[in-house]
Structure formats: C-alpha cells, structure tokens
C-alpha positions as CSV (number, residue, x, y, z in Angstrom):
1,M,32.8,-4.1,63.7
2,K,36.4,-4.0,62.7
3,K,37.6,-6.7,60.3
4,T,41.0,-8.3,60.3
5,I,42.2,-11.0,57.8
6,Y,44.8,-13.5,58.9
7,L,46.7,-15.6,56.4
8,I,48.0,-19.1,57.2
9,R,50.0,-21.2,54.7
10,G,50.0,-25.0,54.8
11,G,53.2,-27.1,54.9
12,K,54.5,-28.9,51.8
13,N,54.1,-32.3,53.6
14,E,50.8,-31.4,55.2
15,S,47.8,-32.9,53.5
16,Y,44.9,-30.7,52.5
17,N,42.6,-32.5,54.9
18,C,45.1,-32.1,57.9
19,F,45.6,-28.4,57.0
20,K,41.8,-27.8,56.9
21,N,41.2,-29.6,60.2
22,R,44.1,-27.7,61.8
23,V,42.8,-24.3,60.7
24,L,39.1,-24.9,61.5
25,S,40.0,-26.3,64.9
26,L,42.1,-23.2,65.6
27,V,39.2,-20.9,64.7
28,D,36.7,-23.0,66.7
29,S,38.9,-22.7,69.8
30,L,39.3,-19.0,69.3
31,I,35.5,-18.5,69.2
32,K,35.0,-20.5,72.3
33,K,37.4,-18.2,74.1
34,N,36.1,-15.0,72.6
35,T,32.3,-15.2,72.3
36,N,31.9,-11.6,71.0
37,I,33.8,-12.2,67.7
38,L,32.5,-13.3,64.3
39,A,34.7,-15.6,62.1
40,K,35.0,-17.0,58.6
41,V,37.5,-19.2,56.9
42,V,38.3,-19.4,53.2
43,I,40.6,-22.3,52.6
44,T,42.2,-24.6,49.9
45,E,40.6,-28.0,50.4
46,K,42.1,-29.8,47.4
47,A,44.7,-29.2,44.6
48,P,43.5,-27.0,41.7
49,P,43.1,-28.4,38.2
50,L,46.4,-29.1,36.4
51,I,45.1,-27.1,33.4
52,S,43.1,-23.9,33.9
53,I,42.7,-20.5,32.3
54,I,43.1,-19.1,35.8
55,P,46.7,-19.3,37.1
56,F,46.0,-21.1,40.4
57,K,48.7,-21.4,42.9
58,K,49.2,-25.0,44.1
59,N,50.2,-24.4,47.7
60,K,47.8,-24.4,50.6
61,I,46.4,-21.3,52.2
62,A,43.7,-20.2,54.6
63,S,42.3,-16.7,55.0
64,I,40.7,-16.2,58.4
65,S,38.4,-13.2,58.7
66,I,37.7,-12.0,62.2
67,R,35.2,-9.3,63.1
68,N,35.5,-7.7,66.5
69,D,34.4,-4.5,68.2
70,E,38.1,-3.9,69.1
71,A,41.2,-4.1,66.9
72,N,42.6,-7.1,68.8
73,Q,45.5,-9.2,67.5
74,F,44.9,-12.8,68.3
75,E,48.1,-14.5,69.4
76,E,46.7,-17.9,68.9
77,I,46.6,-17.3,65.1
78,I,49.8,-15.3,65.0
79,N,51.7,-18.0,66.8
80,S,50.2,-20.9,64.7
81,R,52.3,-22.8,62.2
82,G,52.4,-21.2,58.8
83,F,51.2,-17.8,59.9
84,A,51.9,-15.4,57.0
85,G,50.4,-12.1,58.2
86,F,47.4,-10.1,59.4
87,F,45.7,-7.3,57.6
88,E,43.2,-4.7,59.0
89,V,40.8,-4.1,56.1
90,T,37.9,-2.1,54.8
91,E,35.3,-4.5,53.3
92,A,32.8,-3.9,50.5
93,L,30.2,-6.3,49.1
94,P,29.2,-5.0,45.6
95,V,27.1,-8.2,45.3
96,A,26.2,-10.6,48.1
97,Y,24.5,-14.0,48.6
98,D,21.6,-14.5,51.0
99,K,23.0,-16.9,53.6
100,N,20.5,-19.7,54.2
101,W,22.8,-22.4,55.6
102,E,24.0,-23.2,59.1
103,D,27.2,-21.8,60.6
104,G,30.0,-24.2,60.3
105,E,28.8,-25.8,57.0
106,V,30.7,-25.3,53.8
107,S,29.1,-22.4,51.8
108,P,27.5,-23.6,48.6
109,G,29.5,-23.1,45.4
110,V,33.1,-22.4,45.0
111,C,35.4,-19.4,45.8
112,L,38.3,-17.7,44.0
113,L,40.6,-16.1,46.6
114,T,42.9,-13.5,45.1
115,L,45.8,-11.6,46.8
116,F,47.4,-8.7,45.0
117,N,49.5,-5.5,45.3
118,Q,49.2,-2.0,43.8
119,K,50.8,-1.5,40.4
120,K,54.1,0.3,41.1
121,S,53.8,2.9,38.4
122,I,50.6,4.4,39.7
123,D,49.7,6.3,42.8
124,Y,47.4,5.0,45.5
125,K,44.4,7.1,44.5
126,T,44.6,5.8,40.9
127,F,44.9,2.2,42.2
128,I,41.8,2.5,44.3
129,N,39.8,4.3,41.6
130,R,40.7,1.7,38.9
131,W,40.0,-1.2,41.2
132,H,36.7,0.1,42.5
133,N,35.2,2.0,39.6
134,S,36.6,0.0,36.6
135,H,37.5,-3.5,37.6
136,T,34.7,-4.2,40.0
137,P,31.8,-3.3,37.6
138,L,33.6,-5.1,34.8
139,S,33.9,-8.3,36.9
140,L,30.3,-8.2,37.9
141,K,29.3,-7.6,34.2
142,I,31.3,-10.5,32.8
143,H,31.6,-13.2,35.5
144,P,28.7,-15.2,37.0
145,L,29.4,-14.0,40.5
146,T,27.0,-14.7,43.4
147,H,29.2,-13.0,46.0
148,Y,32.0,-10.5,45.7
149,N,33.9,-9.7,48.9
150,R,36.4,-6.8,48.3
151,N,38.9,-5.9,51.0
152,V,41.2,-2.9,50.9
153,V,44.2,-3.4,53.2
154,D,44.4,-0.4,55.6
155,E,47.2,-1.6,57.9
156,Q,49.5,-4.6,57.9
157,G,51.2,-6.4,60.8
158,T,54.8,-5.4,61.5
159,M,55.9,-9.0,61.7
160,N,54.1,-10.1,58.5
161,K,55.8,-12.4,56.1
162,D,53.3,-11.5,53.4
163,C,52.5,-8.0,52.1
164,W,49.3,-7.3,50.3
165,D,47.2,-4.3,49.3
166,G,44.0,-6.1,48.3
167,I,42.3,-9.4,49.2
168,V,39.3,-10.4,47.2
169,E,36.9,-13.4,47.3
170,E,34.7,-14.1,44.2
171,H,32.0,-16.8,44.5
172,C,30.3,-18.8,41.8
173,K,27.3,-21.2,42.2
174,T,29.2,-24.1,40.7
175,K,32.8,-25.1,40.1
176,S,31.9,-25.3,36.4
177,E,31.0,-21.6,36.3
178,L,34.4,-20.8,37.6
179,L,36.6,-23.3,35.8
180,N,34.9,-23.4,32.4
181,P,36.3,-20.4,30.5
182,S,33.2,-20.0,28.4
183,K,30.9,-19.8,31.4
184,F,33.3,-17.6,33.5
185,F,33.9,-15.1,30.7
186,G,30.3,-14.6,29.4
187,G,29.7,-17.2,26.8
188,T,31.4,-18.7,23.7
189,L,31.0,-15.7,21.5
190,K,32.1,-13.1,24.1
191,M,34.8,-15.2,25.8
192,I,37.9,-14.0,23.9
193,P,37.1,-10.3,23.9
194,N,36.0,-10.5,27.6
195,M,39.3,-12.2,28.5
196,I,41.2,-9.5,26.8
197,S,39.2,-6.8,28.5
198,V,39.7,-8.3,32.0
199,Y,43.4,-8.8,31.4
200,I,44.0,-5.2,30.2
201,D,41.9,-3.8,33.0
202,T,43.6,-6.0,35.7
203,K,47.1,-4.9,34.5
204,S,46.1,-1.3,34.8
205,F,45.9,-1.2,38.6
206,L,47.7,-4.2,40.1
207,D,51.2,-5.7,40.1
208,Y,50.3,-8.6,37.8
209,G,53.6,-10.5,38.3
210,T,52.9,-11.0,42.0
211,I,49.2,-11.8,42.0
212,E,48.2,-15.1,43.8
213,T,44.9,-16.9,43.0
214,Y,43.6,-19.9,44.9
215,L,40.7,-22.3,44.4
216,T,39.0,-22.3,47.8
217,S,36.0,-23.2,49.9
218,E,34.3,-20.9,52.5
219,Y,33.2,-21.8,56.0
220,I,31.3,-19.2,58.0
221,I,32.2,-20.4,61.5
222,K,30.2,-17.8,63.3
223,G,28.2,-15.3,61.3
C-alpha cells in the first residue's frame, strides 16, 4: 500500500485538547467514507517541558499517515484548518513494537516526531547513505527505542506550506526514557560522549538549523 503523510498545524489560540479532538474527528470521518484505507495520527497532546536536552518546538502539530492502494489526495485533510503539506513517502521500520492494543487507543509510551531536510552541502545519495547506514544504527545503539518509523519523502504536494525531506517517529516505553538525558543517551557514564556522537552524526547529513522536534502521542485509528 502507498503511504502519504499529511501535516496539520494547530492554531495559537487553539487548546491542545481542541486540536486533538479536531484532528481525530477529521480522520474518523475520513475512514468512514473510505473503508479501504489505514490511518494513524501522531500528535502533540500537551506542551513540552520548559527545560529539555531535546529542543522541542512548542507549537501544535499532527502527522496523519494514510495507507491506500492508490495515491489519492484527500481533500478533507488538504482543506482543513492548519494544513501544512502532504508527502508521499517510503517507510522503513528498523525496529518495531508488537501492537497488542485496540485501534483508536493511544499507543503505550511516548513518541518523538522529527521533521528535517537534507544538508545543503551534500548530494542526495550521501544524505540517504549517512541517514540510513550511520545515523539509524547509531540511534538504535544509543537510545532505548521500541519503535523507529523512518520515512523518506519521495514527492511533496505542489501547494505545500512545509517542505521536508525526512519524517521520523521514535518511540520509547516511558516519558522518562525520552526526557531523562541519562536514560536516553545510554547511561550516566556514556551520556556525554554519546550526545557528542549523535550531534556530530546528525549534523553530517541534515540541515540542523531547520530541524523540528515534537513531543507527541500516537493513535492508530485503523491498523
């Protein structure tokens, strides 16, 4: 099945709860009209910590993943308030959880959603090679990840407000494993050298100044 990711941004005066309800209602309605699609939502449910080693963005965002046999563009999402873009992607799951909860329930744990672009000084082949063959195994070695969803953007919508080359979701079992630097970077003794390694590796393939990271939750609406 083809996979498309749609991004919706919440309004400044829109509460996190209203934003979540609006997006989930939109996707529920879409599924009822299109029974052959699969859908998932990764969304900011609350403000991130004021102090964190991870540079979280404070605005609201939802990533809606749609799987379909055809490359359809769903106007209901494109015309919705806060629509930022849609991206046809190739997905890889270097590590994945075993889903044992019901569709529609919030997935256990916590998710780090990251949006980024290719580093300008390297070519596309180098970008993909460093991302897939250096950064991915390094992330899996250092971070306590239970699920790593890697999406290479193949095509972007012509009317997009956002422009991204990569969209990644990294899941941890608990919020502490993500937000505690010692736990997220491999332990007290390894934390500093691991942080340096991740920083150097990350800067080797992506445009570090434009990266966006969000503290999110995941809802598999129809899996």
